[in-house]
C-alpha positions as CSV (number, residue, x, y, z in Angstrom):
1,M,107.4,87.3,114.4
2,L,105.0,89.9,115.6
3,M,103.9,90.0,119.3
4,P,100.6,91.2,120.7
5,D,102.3,94.3,122.1
6,D,103.4,95.3,118.6
7,F,99.8,96.1,117.8
8,K,99.8,98.7,120.6
9,A,103.3,100.0,120.3
10,Y,104.4,103.4,119.0
11,S,107.5,105.5,118.6
12,K,107.8,109.2,119.2
13,I,110.3,111.9,118.3
14,R,110.5,115.6,119.2
15,V,112.3,118.1,117.0
16,D,113.5,121.4,118.3
17,N,115.1,123.8,115.8
18,H,116.7,121.1,113.8
19,L,117.8,122.5,110.4
20,F,115.2,125.2,111.1
21,N,113.9,127.0,108.0
22,K,110.6,128.7,108.9
23,E,109.5,128.8,105.2
24,N,109.7,125.0,104.9
25,M,108.9,123.6,108.3
26,P,108.1,124.7,111.9
27,S,110.8,125.1,114.4
28,H,109.2,122.7,116.9
29,F,107.1,119.7,116.2
30,K,106.5,116.1,117.5
31,F,106.0,113.0,115.3
32,K,104.4,109.8,116.4
33,E,104.4,106.5,114.4
34,Y,101.8,103.9,115.4
35,C,102.6,100.2,115.4
36,P,105.8,100.6,113.4
37,L,106.7,96.9,113.3
38,V,103.2,95.9,112.2
39,F,103.1,98.4,109.3
40,R,106.6,97.4,108.3
41,N,105.5,93.8,108.1
42,L,102.5,94.8,106.1
43,R,104.6,96.8,103.6
44,E,106.8,93.7,103.2
45,R,103.7,91.5,102.5
46,F,102.5,94.0,100.0
47,G,105.9,93.8,98.2
48,I,107.0,97.3,99.1
49,D,110.7,98.0,99.9
50,D,111.2,100.1,103.0
51,Q,113.8,102.3,101.4
52,D,111.7,102.9,98.3
53,F,108.7,103.8,100.6
54,Q,110.8,106.3,102.6
55,N,112.2,107.8,99.4
56,S,108.7,108.3,97.9
57,L,107.5,110.1,101.0
58,T,110.6,112.2,101.8
59,R,112.5,112.9,98.6
60,S,110.2,115.7,97.6
61,A,107.1,117.4,99.0
62,P,103.8,115.6,98.5
63,L,101.3,116.8,96.0
64,T,98.0,118.3,97.1
65,S,94.7,116.8,95.8
66,D,91.5,118.7,95.4
67,A,89.6,115.7,96.7
68,Q,88.0,115.9,100.0
69,G,86.7,113.1,102.1
70,R,84.4,112.7,105.0
71,S,84.7,115.0,108.0
72,G,86.9,117.3,105.9
73,A,89.6,114.8,105.3
74,R,92.4,116.0,103.1
75,F,94.4,114.0,100.6
76,H,98.0,114.2,99.3
77,T,100.0,111.9,97.1
78,S,103.7,111.3,97.3
79,Y,105.6,113.2,94.7
80,D,105.9,110.0,92.6
81,K,102.1,109.3,92.9
82,R,102.6,105.9,94.4
83,Y,101.1,106.5,97.8
84,V,98.2,108.5,99.2
85,I,98.5,110.4,102.5
86,K,95.1,111.0,104.0
87,T,94.2,113.0,107.2
88,I,92.0,111.0,109.5
89,T,90.3,111.6,112.9
90,S,91.3,110.3,116.3
91,E,88.2,108.0,116.0
92,D,89.7,106.6,112.8
93,V,93.0,105.9,114.7
94,A,91.1,104.1,117.4
95,E,89.2,102.1,114.8
96,M,92.4,101.2,113.0
97,H,93.8,99.9,116.3
98,N,90.7,97.9,116.8
99,I,90.9,96.1,113.5
100,L,94.7,96.0,112.9
101,K,95.3,92.6,114.3
102,K,92.6,91.0,112.2
103,Y,93.4,93.0,109.2
104,H,97.0,91.8,109.4
105,Q,95.9,88.2,109.8
106,F,93.6,88.6,106.7
107,I,96.5,90.0,104.6
108,V,98.7,87.1,105.7
109,E,96.0,84.6,104.7
110,C,95.3,86.2,101.3
111,H,99.0,86.7,100.7
112,G,98.4,90.4,100.1
113,S,96.0,89.8,97.3
114,T,93.1,92.0,98.1
115,L,91.0,94.9,96.9
116,L,91.0,96.5,100.4
117,P,93.1,99.5,101.1
118,Q,96.8,98.6,101.6
119,F,97.5,100.3,104.9
120,L,101.2,101.1,105.0
121,G,101.7,103.5,108.0
122,M,99.8,105.6,110.5
123,Y,101.2,108.8,112.1
124,R,100.4,111.8,114.3
125,L,102.1,115.2,113.7
126,T,101.8,117.8,116.5
127,V,102.7,121.4,115.7
128,D,101.9,124.2,118.2
129,G,99.6,121.9,120.1
130,D,97.5,121.0,117.0
131,E,97.4,117.3,116.2
132,T,97.0,115.9,112.7
133,Y,96.5,112.2,112.2
134,M,97.5,110.6,108.9
135,I,97.3,107.2,107.3
136,V,99.3,106.2,104.2
137,T,98.0,103.7,101.7
138,R,99.0,102.5,98.2
139,N,97.5,104.7,95.5
140,V,94.6,102.9,93.9
141,F,95.3,104.7,90.6
142,S,98.5,104.4,88.5
143,H,101.5,106.6,89.0
144,R,101.9,106.8,85.2
145,L,98.5,105.9,83.5
146,S,96.2,108.9,83.9
147,V,92.6,108.3,84.9
148,Y,90.0,110.3,82.9
149,K,86.9,109.2,84.8
150,K,86.3,107.8,88.3
151,Y,83.3,106.6,90.2
152,D,82.5,106.1,93.9
153,L,79.9,103.3,94.0
154,K,77.9,102.2,97.0
155,G,75.0,100.3,95.3
156,S,72.4,102.9,96.3
157,T,70.5,105.4,94.1
158,V,69.5,107.6,97.1
159,A,71.4,111.0,96.8
160,R,74.1,109.2,94.8
161,E,74.8,111.7,92.0
162,A,77.8,114.0,91.8
163,S,77.0,117.7,92.6
164,D,77.5,120.5,90.2
165,K,80.4,121.7,92.4
166,E,82.0,118.2,92.1
167,K,81.4,118.1,88.4
168,A,83.3,121.4,88.0
169,K,86.5,119.8,89.3
170,E,89.3,118.7,86.9
171,L,88.7,115.0,87.8
172,P,85.2,114.7,89.4
173,T,84.2,111.8,91.5
174,Y,81.0,110.5,90.0
175,K,78.5,108.3,91.8
176,D,76.0,105.4,91.3
177,N,73.4,107.3,89.4
178,D,76.1,108.8,87.1
179,F,77.4,105.3,86.5
180,I,73.9,104.2,85.5
181,N,73.1,107.2,83.4
182,D,76.5,106.9,81.6
183,R,75.7,103.3,80.8
184,Q,79.1,102.5,82.0
185,K,80.4,99.0,81.5
186,I,83.6,97.3,82.7
187,Y,84.9,95.1,79.8
188,I,87.2,92.4,81.1
189,D,87.7,88.7,80.2
190,E,86.2,85.8,82.1
191,D,89.4,84.9,84.1
192,N,89.8,88.5,85.3
193,K,86.2,88.7,86.2
194,K,86.3,85.6,88.3
195,M,89.5,86.7,90.0
196,F,88.1,90.1,90.8
197,L,84.8,88.9,92.1
198,E,86.4,86.3,94.3
199,K,88.6,88.9,95.9
200,L,85.6,91.1,96.3
201,R,83.6,88.3,98.0
202,K,86.4,87.6,100.5
203,D,87.0,91.2,101.2
204,V,83.3,92.0,101.8
205,E,82.9,88.9,104.1
206,F,85.9,90.1,106.1
207,L,84.4,93.6,106.5
208,A,81.1,92.1,107.5
209,Q,82.8,90.0,110.2
210,L,84.3,93.2,111.6
211,K,80.9,95.0,111.3
212,L,82.5,97.6,109.1
213,M,80.2,99.5,106.7
214,D,79.7,102.5,104.5
215,Y,82.6,101.6,102.3
216,S,82.6,102.2,98.5
217,L,84.0,100.6,95.4
218,L,86.3,103.1,93.7
219,V,86.5,102.7,89.9
220,G,89.0,104.6,87.8
221,I,89.2,104.3,84.0
222,H,92.2,104.9,81.8
223,D,91.4,105.4,78.1
224,V,94.5,104.3,76.2
225,E,93.7,106.1,72.9
226,R,92.7,109.3,74.7
227,A,95.9,109.2,76.7
228,E,98.0,108.7,73.6
229,Q,96.3,111.7,71.9
230,E,96.9,113.9,75.0
231,E,100.5,112.9,75.0
232,V,100.9,113.9,71.3
233,E,99.2,117.3,72.0
234,S,101.5,117.8,75.1
235,E,104.6,117.2,73.0
236,D,103.3,119.6,70.3
237,N,103.0,122.3,73.0
238,E,106.2,121.6,74.7
239,G,108.2,124.1,72.7
240,D,105.9,126.9,73.8
241,E,106.5,126.2,77.5
242,E,110.3,125.9,77.4
243,G,112.0,128.0,80.1
244,E,108.8,128.5,82.0
245,S,108.4,127.1,85.5
246,D,105.0,125.8,86.6
247,G,105.7,126.5,90.3
248,G,104.4,123.1,91.2
249,V,106.1,120.3,93.2
250,G,107.0,117.2,91.2
251,T,109.7,114.8,90.7
252,P,113.1,116.5,90.9
253,P,114.6,116.3,87.4
254,D,117.9,114.9,88.7
255,S,116.2,112.3,91.0
256,P,117.1,108.7,90.2
257,S,114.2,106.5,89.3
258,N,112.6,104.4,92.0
259,T,114.4,101.0,92.3
260,L,111.1,99.3,91.6
261,D,111.4,100.6,88.0
262,S,115.1,100.4,87.6
263,S,115.3,97.0,86.1
264,S,112.0,97.1,84.1
265,K,111.8,97.7,80.4
266,P,109.9,100.7,79.0
267,L,106.2,100.1,79.0
268,S,104.1,100.7,75.9
269,P,100.8,102.7,76.1
270,G,98.2,101.0,78.3
271,E,100.8,98.7,79.8
272,F,101.5,98.6,83.5
273,D,103.6,96.8,86.1
274,P,101.3,94.6,88.1
275,T,103.6,94.6,91.1
276,I,103.1,98.4,91.4
277,D,99.6,99.0,89.9
278,V,98.1,96.2,91.9
279,Y,94.5,97.3,91.4
280,A,94.7,97.5,87.6
281,I,92.9,95.2,85.1
282,K,93.2,95.5,81.3
283,S,90.1,95.6,79.2
284,H,89.5,92.6,76.9
285,D,91.2,92.6,73.5
286,T,87.9,92.9,71.7
287,A,86.3,95.6,74.0
288,P,84.8,98.7,72.3
289,R,87.7,100.7,73.7
290,K,91.2,99.8,74.9
291,E,91.0,100.7,78.6
292,V,92.6,100.0,82.0
293,Y,90.4,99.8,85.0
294,F,91.5,100.5,88.6
295,M,89.1,99.1,91.2
296,A,89.4,98.9,95.0
297,V,87.3,99.0,98.1
298,I,87.9,102.2,100.1
299,D,86.8,104.0,103.3
300,I,86.5,100.9,105.4
301,L,86.9,102.4,108.9
302,T,83.3,103.1,109.7
303,H,82.0,100.7,112.4
304,Y,78.4,99.7,112.5
305,D,77.4,100.8,116.0
306,A,74.2,102.0,117.6
307,K,74.7,105.5,116.2
308,K,74.9,104.2,112.7
309,K,71.9,101.9,113.2
310,A,69.8,105.0,114.1
311,A,71.1,106.9,111.1
312,H,70.3,104.1,108.7
313,A,66.9,103.7,110.2
314,A,66.1,107.4,109.9
315,K,67.4,107.5,106.3
316,T,65.3,104.4,105.4
317,V,62.1,106.0,106.8
318,K,62.7,109.2,104.9
319,H,63.8,107.8,101.5
320,G,63.0,104.1,101.6
321,V,65.6,101.8,100.1
322,S,66.9,102.1,96.6
323,I,69.8,99.8,96.0
324,C,69.6,99.8,92.2
325,P,67.3,100.8,89.3
326,D,65.3,97.6,89.8
327,S,65.3,97.7,93.6
328,S,61.8,96.2,93.7
329,L,63.6,92.9,93.3
330,F,65.1,93.4,96.7
331,L,61.9,94.2,98.8
332,V,62.5,90.9,100.7
333,V,65.3,92.6,102.6
334,Q,64.1,96.1,102.6
335,M,65.3,97.9,105.7
336,Q,62.6,99.4,108.0
337,Q,63.0,100.8,111.5
338,N,64.2,97.4,112.8
339,V,67.3,97.6,110.7
340,N,70.0,95.2,111.8
341,F,73.5,94.2,110.8
342,N,72.3,91.0,109.0
343,H,70.3,93.3,106.6
344,L,73.5,95.2,106.0
345,V,75.4,92.0,105.1
346,M,72.6,91.0,102.7
347,L,72.5,94.5,101.2
348,T,76.3,94.4,100.7
349,R,76.1,91.1,98.9
350,Y,73.3,92.3,96.7
351,V,75.1,95.5,95.8
352,F,78.1,93.6,94.6
353,H,75.9,91.1,92.8
354,K,74.4,94.0,90.9
355,F,77.8,95.4,90.1
356,E,78.7,92.0,88.7
357,N,76.1,92.6,86.0
358,C,78.1,95.7,84.9
359,I,81.2,93.6,84.3
360,C,81.1,92.3,80.8
361,Q,83.1,89.5,79.3
362,V,83.6,90.3,75.6
363,A,83.7,87.2,73.4
364,P,87.1,86.8,71.6
């Protein structure tokens, strides 16, 4: 049973010249783990074995992502692609402490069934006086099903289009206007739609209670046929690459498979383990394309304070409000200079109501 002090606790270690190899790690560093018992309990409620978690983060070096978040946040994934390690600010650490008790209670009440980030650990690394804060979450996307397109959706059309620089990346993050212009649809059956929207409703209400804002709905799409074709092409080219080293960091060839997979049978194309790929939903059998969707709410640590009020008011005066292509339907709650949090709650509900129209049930 967790005690109130567990939500304030931390553990620290200092390392001096232990197994020192300057090419791989610094000679002196300090490591701090925040609220270790709380995050261990959260991992348990999310069905994550502690030993598996440690193996994923320590067996081999993490992989670097070209994605970049707010305030220059950097992203890494564990070598097995199950977990995301994100650098955060000291303000984010403080906000995490502010919401952690209620977040834990919410996870208990929903039995870990949520679209919110699955927070699994929070740390501080100090090297030569420089402090780096990190938070570990479960990867929204699959460790084995590749995503060929992803969207970051906020429900606004103001400045919500991927830049040319972003589009030049190997896997760009597209935004709301791109979603609209692509005529993108999410083809899932009625049961999955109801389940998804019910989770989304509860999650958004929870965030509204905590006055958290500026979050997004991350949508990733796996195209089964496309992935199969790429796998065939990769096998055809395999002979040309024999004996060459790519110099990257991946799963060591002699590493045993994670125990989460050890008892499972091989998965066919487009199949996934729902205990691992918890954000995944298969497309309906009669959808135009066989796809798997990964959808989750991300970036939830922004609190709606006086500073954000002023920023939203200024943006509204400059741009007006454009929540969707037919935003004239929403003039009744258009934000003006007297923006308040109730408006934000209404806006949020409207955003996700509009997203519901992009989720299609395909008749069997």
